[in-house]
C-alpha positions in Angstrom: 177.8 150.7 -103.3 175.0 151.7 -101.0 173.5 155.2 -101.7 174.0 156.3 -98.0 177.6 155.3 -98.1 178.1 157.0 -101.5 176.6 160.3 -100.3 179.0 160.3 -97.4 182.1 159.4 -99.3 181.5 162.0 -102.1 180.7 164.7 -99.5 177.1 165.2 -100.4 176.4 164.8 -96.7 178.7 165.3 -93.8 178.1 161.8 -92.3 176.4 158.6 -93.3 173.7 159.0 -90.5 172.5 162.2 -92.1 172.2 160.5 -95.5 170.3 157.6 -93.9 167.9 160.1 -92.2 167.4 162.0 -95.4 166.6 158.8 -97.3 164.2 157.6 -94.5 162.3 160.9 -94.9 162.0 160.5 -98.7 164.2 163.5 -99.3 166.5 161.5 -101.6 165.4 159.9 -104.9 167.3 157.9 -107.5 166.2 158.4 -111.1 162.9 159.8 -109.8 162.1 156.9 -107.5 162.1 156.9 -103.7 164.7 154.4 -102.4 166.0 152.7 -99.2 169.5 153.4 -97.7 170.6 149.9 -99.0 169.9 150.8 -102.6 173.0 150.2 -104.8 173.9 153.0 -107.1 175.3 152.7 -110.6 177.2 155.0 -112.9 174.8 157.2 -114.7 172.2 157.3 -111.9 170.7 160.7 -111.1 170.5 161.5 -107.4 167.8 164.1 -106.5 167.9 165.8 -103.1 164.7 167.7 -102.4 165.2 170.0 -99.5 164.9 173.7 -98.8 163.6 175.9 -101.7 164.9 173.9 -104.7 165.9 170.3 -105.3 169.5 169.5 -106.2 170.4 166.9 -108.8 173.7 165.0 -109.1 174.8 162.6 -111.8 177.0 159.6 -110.7 180.2 159.5 -112.8 182.2 157.0 -110.9 181.9 154.7 -107.9 184.6 155.2 -105.3 186.9 152.2 -104.5 188.1 153.6 -101.2 186.4 154.6 -98.0 187.1 158.3 -98.5 188.1 160.7 -101.2 189.6 164.2 -101.0 187.0 167.0 -101.4 189.1 168.3 -104.3 188.3 165.1 -106.3 184.6 165.2 -105.7 184.0 166.3 -109.3 185.4 163.0 -110.6 182.6 161.1 -108.9 179.6 163.3 -109.2 178.6 166.3 -111.2 175.7 168.7 -110.3 173.1 169.0 -113.0 170.3 171.5 -113.5 166.7 170.4 -113.3 165.4 169.2 -116.6 
């Protein structure tokens, strides 16, 4: 699944366009590397979002099979992790 789509479905961003804009401005990295919006994510990838004061890190636990998931189930797909 594309990273921009994943960020939207898992509610990291409110819409896919915002995710695409963040990726275009190198705010989002996967496993420490800058990526394009078409980058396919895998289970175990670490998503870094560097904005505001402190970057946020998320670990991919599961890839959604549907176009949307309830916000209450977000924890099944990603988990926030502290900076290592």
